[in-house]
Residue, then its C-alpha position, 0 to 999 in steps of 0.5 A: m609148699t608156699r611161703e611169702l617172698h619179695l618179687y626180687e627173691a622170687i626172681r633170684e629163686a627162679i634163676d637159681q633153680c633154672m641153673q641147678d636144673d640145667p647146666s646150660v643156663y648162665i647169667f651175666g650183665l652189668g652189676v650181676p655179681d655186685p654187692k646189691g645184685i641187681f635189686g637183690t635178684t642175683l645175690g649169692l649166685q656167683q658164690k653158688f655157681g661160680r664165675d664161669r656161669v655168673m659174670d659181670m660184663p663190660c659196658a659193651e651191650n651190643a657186643m655182649t648180646g651177640v656173644a649171648i646169641g652165639s652161645a644160644l645157637v650152639g646149645l647154651r641158655p643165657i640170661i642177660t640182665h640190664q640194670r635199665v631198659d635204656f642200656a638195652l637200647l645199645s644192643m637193639d641191632q642184635i635183638v631185633n635183627q639177630a635174635a628175633k629172626w634166626h628161627y624164621m630165616f633158617s626155616g625153624q632149623k635154628s633157635v635162640p633160647l635167650v632171656i633178656r631182663m630189662i628193668i623199667g619204671r621211675g624212681w630216685g630222679q632217674g630221668p629221661q635216660h634211665a627211667q623209660s618204659l619201652e615195652s611196646w618197642f619190643a612187643h612190635i617185633p615178630g620173633l620176640k616174646v615179651v612178658a611183664p609180671t606183677t606179682p612174685y608168683d607170676a615173676k618166678g613162674l614166668l621167668i622159668a617159663s622164659v628160660r625154658d622157652n626156645n625163643p628170645v624172651i624179653f622179661f620186664e621188671h618194674r623197679w617198684l615191684h621188686n620189694i612187693s611180697g606174695d606167696v610163692p611155691k618153693e618147687s619149680y613151676t611155670v606160668p604160661i607165656g601168652k596168658g593174662k589173668i583176671v585179678l578182680e572180677g567186676t561187671d561195670v568196666t574193664i581195666v586192662t593193664f600190666s606190671y606196676m599199674v595193676l597195683e594203682s588199678m587195684k587202689a582205684a577199683e577199691f575206692l570206686k567199689e565204695r561208690g557202687i562201681h565194680c571194676e574188672i581188672i585184667d593183668l596182661r602178664t604177657l605183651r607178646p603174644l597178647d591174650t586177646e580173648i581174656f580182654l574181649s570176653s571181659v568187655q563183652k560183659t562190661g561194655r566199658l574199656v579203660v586201658v591203663d598203660n605203663d608207657w606213652k599212649t602213642g603207639g603203645i600197648g593201649a592202642e593195640i588193645v583198644s583197636t583189637v576190641v574195636e575191630n572184633n566187637i565194637q557193638c559191645l561198647k557202651e562208651p568210647p574206650q579210654r587210655i591212660g598213659f604218660p604225657e608225650c614228653p621224656s621222662p622227668t627227673s625232678p619230683a615236681l615234674s614227676v607229680i604231674y607225669y606219672p598216672r596214679a590211682k587217682d587219675i584212674v578213678k577220674v577217667i572211670m568216673h567219666v566213662m561211667r558218666r558220673e561226676i566227681s571233684d579232685s577234692e573228693i579223691p584221696s591221694m591213695h599214696a603214702g610217703p614221698l612221691d618218688i617211691p611207691d610207699i614208705s616201705f620201699t627202701g631200694p636198694f637204689 
């Protein structure tokens, strides 16, 4: 049985079902029991499961991550929720030097079944210290798994898979995705970690992307289709381990590659994808691969700077037209965006 849920509701249902199925699962984080419930993802959980399993936490991210790791080592399955990826930076020592390494250092005799939810992306003038997208940092670390779902269906399935996994998983949520909706089965299910999916089939150019930029890529592809250019869009879903086969096969077919990243280009996921294609099958490329990402400066606060900082569908169109050796002027491309520039569309209302 499926019904339509917002992405935040799909995440909340995944946590709820995991906690019902396994008493070792618990969740805590800054604001988890608050009235807004982390964009609505944790609303009502404390009332249902009690204060011993659904907890707030002090502003002591490093210490609390250490508590979670310790509990995971003795049989519990903690979920830590951060309102921003920026806050998780205070716990990098625990994540990178402890959680990611125990299984390796103790010859597989110990595991850390830990999920850390991190919220990324722009919105409401959050600025340099509250709107970063640092996925590539975590995807660089052996021992961590890193997922970034786009749809409500994938969000629920990947979160359940992450909680059941015996390794630490970093679970990225873009704040502009929480209010999108889609069909989600009522029953518990999993989406495999490490598997991407083709969300749009095409023959002319491969777009590899993930998280919110899938939506912008879809808008661009719709515009380009009217001009005879058929894009194939791949949603990675998982950033580590990376599903290389899915985009290698696609580029073999199309001969063209555009990577739409959700982060800075330098040292990012886009660079990893391009290098993988070049190392494995450079002969299939008809044109040089292109990357789309953020400018090399901190995330801005003001709407005026945000307009020129964050790539949108219009930017994707221009790059793909260049790859296809077709000319197009800015005036020929509509904005493909309704409402204020600091929200994805006029239906988006927060909560903050």
